[in-house]
C-alpha atoms as one frame of an Amber mdcrd trajectory, in Angstrom:
protein
 150.259  27.119 158.342 147.322  27.947 160.614 148.772  31.374 161.378 149.346
  32.050 157.657 145.786  31.014 156.875 144.477  33.260 159.646 146.458  36.211
 158.279 145.227  35.571 154.716 141.650  35.407 155.943 142.115  38.654 157.854
 143.623  40.474 154.843 140.877  39.221 152.548 138.197  40.297 155.011 139.680
  43.797 155.351 140.150  44.114 151.585 136.548  43.043 150.886 135.134  45.542
 153.350 137.219  48.383 151.923 136.249  47.842 148.292 132.611  47.770 149.418
 133.142  51.262 150.862 132.693  50.045 154.418 134.495  51.883 157.201 136.931
  49.872 159.323 137.607  50.780 162.921 141.072  49.556 163.825 140.202  48.981
 167.502 137.114  46.928 166.706 139.018  45.022 164.028 141.861  44.172 166.385
 139.325  42.781 168.875 137.485  40.862 166.157 140.636  39.091 164.908 142.361
  39.030 168.304 145.416  40.918 167.050 147.064  44.201 168.021 146.167  47.538
 166.448 149.704  47.648 165.105 148.957  44.429 163.186 145.820  45.980 161.730
 147.837  49.012 160.585 150.364  46.695 158.956 147.541  44.841 157.150 146.144
  48.127 155.857 149.596  49.138 154.640 149.968  45.862 152.723 146.559  46.286
 151.069 147.452  49.880 150.144 150.716  48.683 148.577 148.779  46.069 146.657
 146.548  48.777 145.162 149.582  50.794 144.120 151.404  47.868 142.578 148.484
  46.346 140.657 145.858  47.489 138.175 143.360  47.556 141.030 144.676  51.006
 141.964 143.478  52.414 138.631 139.892  51.917 139.770 140.313  52.658 143.487
 141.212  55.707 145.494 143.775  55.497 148.233 142.835  54.166 151.676 142.201
  57.109 153.993 142.327  57.202 157.774 139.866  59.373 159.710 141.616  60.514
 162.888 138.329  61.571 164.476 136.478  58.271 164.088 139.692  56.190 164.011
 138.443  54.441 160.873 139.939  53.393 157.562 137.924  53.710 154.351 138.209
  54.098 150.592 136.301  57.305 149.734 133.590  56.790 147.166 134.874  57.773
 143.783 132.768  59.873 141.437 132.442  58.987 137.776 133.166  62.615 136.958
 136.869  61.907 136.656 136.197  60.091 133.393 133.877  62.787 132.096 136.402
  65.495 131.278 135.720  65.388 127.538 131.954  65.617 128.084 132.450  68.549
 130.454 134.772  70.241 127.976 132.170  69.746 125.210 129.535  71.385 127.402
 131.772  74.419 127.953 132.505  74.704 124.230 128.777  74.496 123.455 128.047
  77.343 125.873 130.823  79.414 124.280 129.685  78.811 120.698 125.960  79.286
 121.405 126.735  82.581 123.184 123.788  82.051 125.518 124.205  84.427 128.478
 124.203  82.371 131.668 123.797  83.371 135.311 126.911  84.559 137.167 126.190
  81.819 139.697 126.435  79.289 136.864 129.993  80.451 136.181 130.873  79.940
 139.857 129.237  76.501 139.779 131.191  75.407 136.694 134.448  76.495 138.329
 133.579  74.580 141.500 133.167  71.431 139.395 136.638  71.960 137.952 138.153
  72.428 141.413 136.514  69.262 142.717 136.909  66.868 139.804 139.357  68.252
 137.229 141.913  70.143 139.296 144.797  68.913 137.117 143.228  70.752 134.130
 142.233  73.846 136.080 144.093  76.424 133.961 142.728  75.126 130.664 139.126
  74.596 131.813 139.043  77.959 133.622 140.161  79.614 130.364 137.140  78.056
 128.643 134.720  79.031 131.407 135.948  82.631 131.273 134.888  82.745 127.610
 131.263  81.910 128.459 129.001  84.928 128.284 127.426  85.748 131.630 124.662
  88.115 132.650 123.330  89.553 135.872 119.724  88.400 136.217 117.286  89.465
 138.911 115.258  86.250 138.733 116.659  82.949 139.964 117.197  79.658 138.131
 114.119  78.205 139.841 111.989  81.138 138.692 113.183  80.598 135.124 112.093
  76.961 135.429 108.702  78.114 136.750 108.421  80.414 133.753 109.193  77.557
 131.354 106.619  75.366 133.120 104.062  78.153 132.719 104.843  78.204 128.989
 104.452  74.428 128.744 101.128  74.485 130.605  99.828  77.717 129.003  99.509
  79.434 132.390  99.469  83.173 132.850 102.185  84.820 134.952 102.567  88.109
 136.718 105.800  89.845 135.783 107.419  92.642 137.742 110.030  94.504 135.705
 113.163  96.140 137.092 111.266  99.438 136.738 108.538  97.917 138.947 105.914
  97.729 136.229 103.504  94.857 136.932 102.102  92.869 133.998  99.780  89.861
 133.833 100.731  88.061 130.642 100.627  84.715 128.851 104.244  83.641 128.160
 104.761  81.746 124.893 108.497  81.061 124.568 111.993  81.874 125.804 114.359
  82.519 122.918 117.830  83.899 122.224 117.524  87.021 120.105 120.479  89.238
 119.182 122.567  87.508 121.879 119.955  88.396 124.524 117.669  85.926 126.264
 114.137  87.110 125.562 110.678  86.235 126.859 107.909  86.284 124.263 104.419
  86.786 125.668 100.865  87.642 124.686  99.170  90.700 126.099  95.777  91.902
 124.839  96.033  89.372 121.968  99.262  90.948 120.685 102.759  89.462 120.966
 105.401  91.369 122.930 108.937  90.678 124.098 111.004  91.569 127.138 114.648
  90.723 127.928 114.904  88.218 130.769 117.432  90.504 132.471 114.727  93.194
 132.677 112.443  90.982 134.788 112.709  91.422 138.546 110.117  88.904 139.735
 107.808  86.214 138.380 104.677  84.824 139.994 102.479  82.117 138.547  98.844
  83.182 138.451  96.815  80.844 140.672  94.147  78.557 139.227  91.264  80.770
 140.338  92.798  83.877 138.804  93.661  81.868 135.705  90.023  81.020 134.983
  88.605  84.404 135.985  91.559  86.791 135.725  89.601  90.040 136.252  86.607
  88.914 138.297  87.103  91.453 141.117  86.157  95.100 140.931  88.745  97.179
 142.767  88.577 100.929 143.409  91.876 102.838 143.472  92.796 106.494 143.885
  95.749 107.812 141.845  97.133 110.620 139.723  96.651 111.102 135.984 100.013
 109.605 134.938  99.475 106.427 136.944  95.937 106.121 135.565  97.221 106.457
 131.989  99.727 103.713 132.714  97.384 101.209 134.391  94.502 101.518 131.951
  96.739  99.855 129.347  96.699  96.658 131.392  93.354  96.535 133.213  89.717
  97.024 132.221  88.231 100.269 133.528  84.653 100.121 134.840  84.217 103.728
 135.990  86.224 106.938 136.500  85.604 109.872 138.866  87.813 112.930 139.182
  88.648 114.241 142.644  90.675 117.469 142.417  94.009 116.419 140.888  93.373
 112.712 141.459  91.191 110.071 139.852  89.081 107.428 141.558  88.953 104.475
 139.172  87.148 101.165 139.408  89.288  98.490 137.720  88.706  94.813 137.004
  91.670  92.915 138.455  92.488  90.115 140.869  92.977  90.810 144.581  96.649
  89.803 144.340  97.221  92.242 141.490  95.585  95.047 143.463  97.607  94.304
 146.592 100.868  94.107 144.634 100.142  97.400 142.894  99.417  99.129 146.203
 102.602  97.751 147.770 104.742  98.583 144.732 103.346 102.088 144.166 102.514
 102.862 147.791 103.166 106.605 147.399 101.105 106.901 144.203  98.124 104.574
 144.679  95.560 104.408 147.481  93.192 101.452 147.801  89.591 102.617 148.324
  87.585  99.413 148.081  86.243  96.852 148.536  86.555  97.047 152.322  87.594
  93.404 152.643  90.575  94.067 150.392  91.460  97.253 152.286  91.510  95.182
 155.473  93.862  92.657 153.835  96.203  95.462 152.797  96.185  96.916 156.339
  97.012  93.466 157.707  99.947  93.177 155.305 101.240  96.609 156.297 100.919
  95.840 160.014 102.856  92.607 159.517 105.644  94.520 157.768 105.615  97.132
 160.529 105.965  94.451 163.208 108.774  92.802 161.266 110.907  95.822 160.464
 110.147  98.624 162.883 109.017  97.140 166.194 111.680  95.495 168.369
């Protein structure tokens, strides 16, 4: 009777630890209950059989043995297994709405299927393959930053895939003609640009936000570049030097530096000297990074 009671106590103790997702080391357990490791293995087998033969198994995963740590455990079970219909509804919504998603999103959705819904792989993959996808230059996090800028009425600096740089006030992101579009204000007029035409997004800092064109920057450039930039920045003065123009613009330091880096073969920074020094420092840093071993 005492032996039977001891065995029942041992089984109950092991069972309780397992369902609490505790790991059980068979060597430590054999020492704790003063039994052999073979006895512990037999106890585990009986508990596993109990799960299979009763309704308990419907809510528990099988008992696994880790050969590295020599431990038994019941892996934590995700609730995703019961969420197939919700996941399927999400896929159908993406199909019907025809919103173009990131290619990485497609890979992510398929990874969810492989991890949680492998038994329905063929069907769910067929749905995922119907979702419209698009190659975007900006990342998911940058899209979130853009939406936050819209919510907080912050200006952003956009760089297009053609390397045009714009400082704009974004107003909304909207699906238009099956294309995800950014609506923004520039010079008090509303404009649009497809999200897939944006290469980079930077939130304008607080100082630039309050005084967006407080710095006077002198640049040297050709006629075509001047005609392009004067659409976006206030011009304070213009001097002609042979085939080039020396123009004093009102723009932030960051805008000036980005323009000089982006159009390095077409724009030369003349002043102020402090900004020229910053540009030289940037160029030296790049030189040390990429060309000097």
